[in-house]
N, C-alpha and C positions, 0 to 999 in steps of 0.2 A: 493542331491541338496537341502538345506534346503529352499533357495529362492523360486526355481521354484515348490518345493511341496507345499509350503504355497500359492503361487499365484494359481496354480490349484484349491485348496479346495476352496479356496476364490470364484474364479470365479463360482465354481459348486454352493456354497451358494448362491451367489447372483443371478443365473440364477433363484433358486425355486422363490427367493423374488420377481424379475421380473414379474414372472409368477404369483404373491398374488396381486404385485402390478396391473397389468392389468387386474386382475380378481376385481378390487375394493378396496381393501384393503389399504387406504391409508397410507403414510409415510409423509413427509414432513415438509419443512420450508418454506412455502411461506408467503404472506401474510394474517393477519389477524385481531381481532379485536382491534382498536388503544386502546392506553392506553386513560384512562380520561381524563387527561389532554392533551393530546397528539395531533396532526392532525387527520383529518377526514381518517378513516379507508379505505383505499384503496380497501380491498375486494368486499366492497358492491357496488362501484361505475362500470359503465358498461365500457366496454372498450374504447368508444369512450371518455369517460371523462376519462380514464388514460392517454391517448395520451396527454390530456390538461394538464398534469402535470407539472408546471413550475418548471424549471430548470435555473442556473446561471453558470455553469461552461465552456459550449462551447464559448459564446461571452462575460463573464463578465458583463452579463445582463440577466435579468428575461426573458425567451421565453417559448414557449410549447416545450415538448417533441417531438414530431413528427415536428417541425420546424427548430432542432438541425440539421446543416451539419456535424455530427460527430458521430463515435461509442460511445453512452452513454448507461451507464446503473446507474438507480436509485437504492437503496435501503432504503426503508422508516424504520421508527421508528418501526412500526409493523413487516416487515421482521426481525428487528435485533431482537426484543422481543420474535418472536415464533421461532428464528432459535435455542436456546439454546449454541449459543456461550456466551463465556465469556470475550473473548478479541477481540481488531479490528481485528487482523491477521485472526482467525477465521471467522469473520463475512466475509470477501474480498471473501472466498471459494464460496462464492453465486453468485459471480459476473463471467459469461463468459468471456474466453478468458485472467483472471488473474490467474496466478501461484502462487501458495501460498504454502509454504512446512516448514515444521517445522523441525529445525535441532536437536535442545536439547528442555529441557524445558523451556529456555530462549533466545532463538535465531532463526531466522526464514529467510527464502528467499522469498522475494515477488519480482513480476514485472509483467508485460505485455508483449506478444508476444516475449516472448524470453529473452536470456541472464541473466539466473536469478542467484543468488548466495547471501550469508549473506551481500556482498557488492554490491549487484546489484544498479547499478548507473545510471539507463536509466528512474527511475519512479521517478515523483514529487507527493510530498505528503503533502498535506494542511489540517490545521484545524482551521477553521474559518477563512481562509485566511493567516494565519502564515503558513510560511514554514518550515517543521520540518526536513528538511535535513544539513546535517554534512559536512561542508569543509573537513575533515579529510579524506574521501573516496567518497564523494560524494553520498551519500546512506544515509539510515535511520536507527537507533537506534530504532528498534520495540519493545525492552523490556521496555521502557520507554514512550510509546504512551499509557497511560491507560486513556483516556476519558472515564468519565461512559457512558454506552452503552445506559444508562434510559434518558440520557441529549440530545442526538443526535437526532436530527431532519429528517436527511436523509444524505446518502451518495452517491454522485455523481463520477462514474467512468468512465473516459474518455479514451477509448482505441486510441493511436495514438498520433502523434505530438502534444505539446502544447507550442510550443516555441514563438511564434507570440504574446501570450499574458502573459504566465508565464515565458519566459526567458530559460534559459540555462538548459539541465538536465530534462526538458519536454519530452523527446525523444520517448518514446513507450508508455506514458501514463501519467494521471495525476489524483488523487485520492483526491478529494476535501469533507471531514467531515462539516458537518454544524449543529450546535448544536441549542437547541430550544431558540428562544424568552424566557425571563423570565418569561412574560405574561402567558405563556402556562405552565409553573412549579411553580404554585402557591399550597402554602399547604405544607404539608411535605410526604416524602416517606422515606421507609427505607427497605434494603432486606438483607437477609443472605443466605448465601449458603455454604453447607458442604458436602463433598464428596470425592471420590477416585481423586488421581492424582489432581485435583484441589481441594486443600485440603478445604480450607475456603476463601470466600470472603463477603465482607460486604459493603453496601452504606448507608449514613445518609443523606438525602438533607431535606432543606427548603428553601421555597420560599415564598415572601411575597411583599407588597406595601411599596416604600418610600412617594407617593402620587399619585394623581389621573391620570398621566403622566407618571410614574417609578416605577420599578418594578426590585426585586432583586432575586438572591438564591445566599444559600453558600453550601457547601457538604465537607463531608471527607469521603474516602475509603480507604480500607484495602484489601490485597490478601496475599495468599501463596499458590504456586502450588510444588507439590513434584518430589524429584527426577525421570527422566527418569529411563531406563534400557540400558546397551550396548547390543551388537551383542548376546552374550550369555546368556540374560536373567537378568543377576545380576544388582545390583542397580550402577546407574552413580552418581556423585557428581554435580549436575547441578539444582539443588534447586534454587528459585526463591520466594522473599518477596517483598512486595511493598507496600508505603501507599502515599497517595495525597491529597490536600484538595485547595480549590480554591474558586471564585466565580464570579460573574457576575452581573451587573446593568446594566438594558436597560433603554433610557429616549428619550419621545417625547416631547421636551417643546413647539413646535409648530406644523401647521400641515404638515411644509415640511423638517425639521428635525428629526431625529433620531443619537440617539449617544448610544455608546455600549462601556462600559469597563469592563474587564475580567483579570483574573489572576489565576494560577495556579501553585501548590509547591509540590515538590516529593521528597520522598528518599526511596531508596530500596538497595538491595544487592541480584547480581546474580552470583551463583556458575557454576564450570565448572573444566575441569581438561585441561592442555594446556602442551605442550612439548618447554619449554623455552631453550633459548642458552646461555651459561655464557661464561666468558673469562678464567674461570678456572673448572679443571676437578672436577665433570664430566661435559663434556661440554653440554650435553642435560639431561635436568633434568625433570619429569613429576611434574608439581607444581600446586597448587590449583590458579585456576582463581577467586579470592576470589575479585569481583568486587562492590564497592560502588556506588551507581547512585544518582546524587541528583542534583537538578535545579529546574527553575521556569521560569514564561513567564510574562508579563504583557502586555496587549494590549489596545488600544485605538482606534474607527472608529466612523467617523461622515459622514452621509448620508446627503445629501441635494437635495430635489427635487424642480426644478424651474417650473414646470410643468409637463405635461404628455408628452412632447417631449422633455425633459432637464433635467439630474440630475447630481451629483459628488459625489464622496467619497474619505476620505481620511482616512488610516490607519496606525497607529504607533505601532510597538512592539519591545519589549525588551525581548532577551531570553538569559539564561543563564544555560549552561550544564556542570557538574563535574563528570569525573568517575575516581575513584583511584582504584587500587590494588596494593599490596605488590612492584612491578615492574615497574607499568607504570601509570602515571598521568595526565590527559588530562582537561584541563579548556576551555572552548568558551565562549564569549560575543559576543552576535549578536544583531545589532539595525539595523531596517528596516522603510522603509518610502516608502508609495506608495500610488500617487494619482491618481483618473482617472476622465474623463469628457466623459458624452452623450447627442449627440445632435441631434434632427430629424431638417435635413437642410431644407429638405422639402417634397414632398407627396413620391419622391423616395429614397433618400441618409439618413444612418443613420450613424452618425461619431461616433466613441470611440477612446478616444487617451487617453494619460496616460505617467506619467514618477514616476521612485523610484530610490533608493539608498539604499545598505546594507554596513553595517561597521561590519566586521567581526575579533574580536581578539583572538587570541588563545595561550596558553601555555602549552607545552607537554613536558614532562620527563620522562626517562626512565633508568634503571639500571641494565637490563641484552641487550643482543644483539638481542631479539625476534623483539622487535619492537623500533625504535630511529629515532629522526628526528633533521636537523640542517638546519636551526636557530630553538631553543627552542622557540622562541617567533617569532610571524610573524601576520602581520595584511593584511586583504586581503578586497578590496574593489568592489563592483560591481555598475554600475550607468546603467540605461537603459530608452529608451523611445521607445513606440509603437504608431500605429494609424491602425485602422482599418475601413474600409467601406462597409457598405452592401447597397446594389441598389438592386430595386425590378424595374424588366423590367413590362412595361405597358401591359395590356392583360393576358395572362396567370400568375400563380402565380409561378413566376421564381425569384430567389433571387441572385445575386453574393455578394461575400465577396470577399474582397481582403486587405492584412494588412501584418505589417512587424515589427518586432522589433528590435533596434539595441542596443546593448547591450557591456559596456567595463567591461573588469575584470582583475585581477592582473597577470594572467598568460598568456594570450592570447592575450590581446589587444580587438580591437572591433571585434564581433561577429554581424551577419546579420541571422534572422531568419522570412522570408515571409512565405506566405501561398495564396493559391486561392481556394474558397469552392463554391460549386454549389450546388444548392436546387432547386428542383422541386414538386411542390405538385400539383399531376393533379387532386385530388378531396378527399375530407376530411378525406378519409380512408386510405391513403399512401400517402410516398410522397418518393422521391430518390433524394439522394446525392451522390457527389463526391468532392476530394479534393487532392492538391498536397499541400505540405508541406516541407519545409526544418528546420531542428533541429540539435542543437550542444549538446554535451557532453564537457562540460570543464574540464581540469585537477583537480585532489583533491590535497591535500597538501600532502599525502602518494608519490603520482606518481612525484611530484616537489619536495620533500625535504626528501622522507623517507628512511628507512633502514628496511627491514624484514628479519629475517634469517629462511630460510628452512628446511626441516626435512635433516641431515646430512646423509653422504651414505660413506662407505670404499674406500678410494682412493689409489694409487699406492705407494708401500715404506712405507704401514702402515699409510698413513696418513689418517685424517678424513675431508671430503670434503664438504664446508658449502655451499651450493647454497644462494646466498643473492641478493635480490630485491631492489635495489638502485636506489632513484629518479634522475631526469633529468630536467633541467629547461627548456630545448628546447621541450620539449613533446606537443603536439599541442592538439586541441579539436578531439573528434571523430565526424562525419558527418553522417547526416541520408538526403537522399530522399525519401520521403513516396507519395504513391499513394492510394487511398483509393477510395472504393463505397459502397455505402448502400441502402438499401431499407425497408422501414416500410410498413406493409401492416394489415390491420384489415380487416381479411378473411370473420368473420360473426360476428355476436353481441357477441358471447362468445372465439373467437380465433384471437389471433394477433400474428404476425411473424415480427422478426427484425434482418436482415441479412447484415453483413458486410464483406467486403474482402480486403485486402492490399497486397501491392508490396513494401517491404522496401530495398532501396540500402543503405548498410553502406560504408561507406569511411573512412581510417584514424584510423581505430580499434586498440585498443591496441596489440601491442607484446611485447613479453621480449626476447632481445637480450644481447649477453656478451658485456659488454662496461666498461670502466673505471679501476680505479687501485683497486685491492682487499683490502677490508678493514683487519687491522691487526688482526692475531689472534695468540695464543701462540701454537708454534709448538708441535705437528706435525699437527696440523691443518691447514687447507686451504680454504680460501672463495674464490668463484668463481661468480663475479659480474654480475646481470644482469639488464639492465634498460629498462624502457618501450619507444617504438619506435610507430611510426605510420603506421605499414605497413601490417596492417590485412585490407580487405575489403571482401565484399559478401552482398549476399540476402537474404532475409526472406518475405515469404508468406504465407497467410492462408485464412481460412473461420472462422466467429463466428457466431451462430446462437441459438438467445433467442425465446423462444416459452411461451405462455401464453393462458390457457385454463381454461374459467371459466365452467365447468361441471355441477353444480348447484348453488344456491343461498349459500348454507353450503359447498361446494367442489371447490377448486382451486388448479389447476396443473400451474406449471412451470419447465421446464426445458432448458437447453443451452447447447452448444457442441460446442469445437472448435480444429481445425485442424490447424498445423503449421509445415513449413518447413525450414530449415535455410541450407545455403550451403556458406561457406567459402573460400576463394581463398587468399591467403597471397600473399603480393610482394614474386617474386622468391629471393628477398636480402634477405627476412627473413628465419633465423634457428630456428624460434621457431617452435618445433616438436608438440606442444600443442595449436599452434594457430586457429585450427579449433575444439578444445575441446567443444567450444560452441554449434556446431551442436548436439552433443549428450547429452547436460545437461539441456536439455527442452524438454518437454513431446508433443511428435506429436500429441496426442488425448488427450481430456478432455472431461466429460460428466457430468451432474449431473440431477436428477430427484427429484422433489420438491413437495411435497403436503401441503394442509390446511383443514381440515375437523373441522367442527363445529358441534362436536356429538350431543351436547346439548347447552342450554343456558347458563349451567355452566360448560361444559365439551369440550377441546380442545384437537385434537390431530394432532400432528407435528411429520415430521422426515424428513431426508434428505440422498439421496444415490450419491456418487459421484464415478467416476474412474477415475484415472490419469495414463497414458501412463508412462513405463518405462523409465529411465533415464540411458542407456545403458553408457555414459562417466562418470558415476559415480558410477555405481554397482549398483542401486537401482532398484527393480524390480517394475513392474505395480502392483497397489493394488486400492481396493476400499474400500470406507468408509460410514459407515451409523449411521446415529444420529437419536433416537427417542425422542419426546418431548411430555411428557402427562401433561396437565395444568387443573387446577380445582379450579374455583371461587367461593367457597361458598358464600361470599358476595361479593359486587361490589367493596367495598377497598382491597378486600384480595385475593391473588393469592399464591398456590401451585403448584407447577411443579418438575416433576422426568426427568430427562435428561439422555437418555444413549449415550457415544459419542464413535465412532470409534467399532461398536459392533461385526465387522464381523471378529476380529480375535484380539489375545490377545496382538499383538505388531505387527509394522511395521515400516520399515525405508521410510523414504520421501525424505532425501537429506544428504550429507555427508559434511564436513568441508573443505573450500578451503582456500588457501593465509596463514591463521593462522592455526597450527598443535592443532586443541581442540579436543577432545573426541567426537566419534559420537555415539548418542545416540538412543534409537526407541520410538516410540509414542506406548504409550499402550492404551487399552479400558480403559473407565472412567463409573462413574455413580457419580450423584450428586442430590441433592434436592436443591430448593431454593423457600422461601418465601417471597413475595413481600406485602407490606401492605403501603396502602395510607392515609395519616390522615390530 
């Protein structure tokens, strides 16, 4: 058994590597020296100062990390720079409890706390407050989220529901990517990367001043990724090329106002193989999934500070997405307006409220039976309002947060998503929190209007049976009731722990049941229609632990592990034999160990060791991954880096395609060099 043999060999190699690690040979991708123009390097901070790192994603306001009543993990620019990652999905592998799997060279499956897949629909992703969710399948097109990693200030990852503040689809987590203020990116920056697998990548960026109170930056980047390999080691047809350019302008016209305007524009090509279904013989053909992706976005944000106890923010953005291939074309225009206001009512209450509107217009046309939608054109509207109050009890440092969001969408009407959170800070080195939340995942365009033909199989009388997923307008929202607890503890001046536990109860999960009139197919082909129903339910529970250890001033370790269990029990009326598949499609255990070693003033050594448990429902064995990063700075403005990726095996599988029958490929070992020059 090739998979079992490879897994045993990998485990043997890792046991040796762990022994070396314990002996003091460091690998890791922890926090290192910050970029010259970037934020303060967190490696040099005491752990007490780390607990004071300010975040904004949990309560839509600035607060200290230790004051957040939620499971949140923060990646800084230094973490990203020293990780060796070349794209946003790879960076997210550093977060405990987040499941990241590459399907092929340009497709990813990313979620938190289970229910993963290429079309994972329970995770909300924001970039500078702009949602990158697509209404087609309620998920994220990861191949076009190519924000320059050098421009990211931090990534805040909230594991657990965020529906009260962010609305539908923030069910299992929220990822908030926050880029740097242009004041921090003055001057020039150029990077060039060459190597195997990640063939080449380049970035050129320039920042300057408009006047004493406003700053700007402009950038352009391009990248190309090589084909992956199939299960036999042969080359696949899933290469990827991408180019993007953008700008940002920040202004502070007076002491109370901050204005930001930014835009990004991209163009790319993603390859792959897919088994398409046609109305003429042969019914099923392996076709090249040659996708042209292009689009852009413009956003405007105004923040006004009325005083220490009151502020407001208004954000407006427009997003255009287009994806074309020979048999399928999609265009989406989205306009989003969001307003929020914070006011300290007295010494005890702090009130945050807001309202928003999102308008989406899409056009989706298809020339084969693989995917089609009717109507071709559809407008979708979402209107929302939220209110949240934080009350501080007198005496002990105990805070109670109560709030709810009311949202109206075009598919299911009104949805209510409340939460209650309690925080106790018994002393400055620890905090304890608990939360109960309700969140929903609203239907997608595919689930309401779509038709997707699955892989055919021989039927009686020489017929070919084509299972066909058809949309249903009466499909309802999926529901979650989440209970969470957490504990943050600074055990000593050099060690801190962050533990979170959760118990999630899901209701109205999607099942696929036989329904409706079969779509017409030429004889002897027969379509068997299946439609989405809300007959699934079940529970998921788990633990997530993150540890931070400053062994010496020049040596820093981070580690994290997560444990997950899912138990699904569909309604007895369901006839969907695959309704419990999600139980076996998420890893039960994940583990990472990271370290950062400042070998000298000029040399840094980083690495990252990860373990991901098997996915028995997909036939994917468990695997270990090891990345090493060696960086040399002969001059302050110049950095040379050598990066080895996935060094433990020549190739391994991480996920398999679902819903759409594309080619399954494996991740290969990679090596690349990178030059970074600041001028």
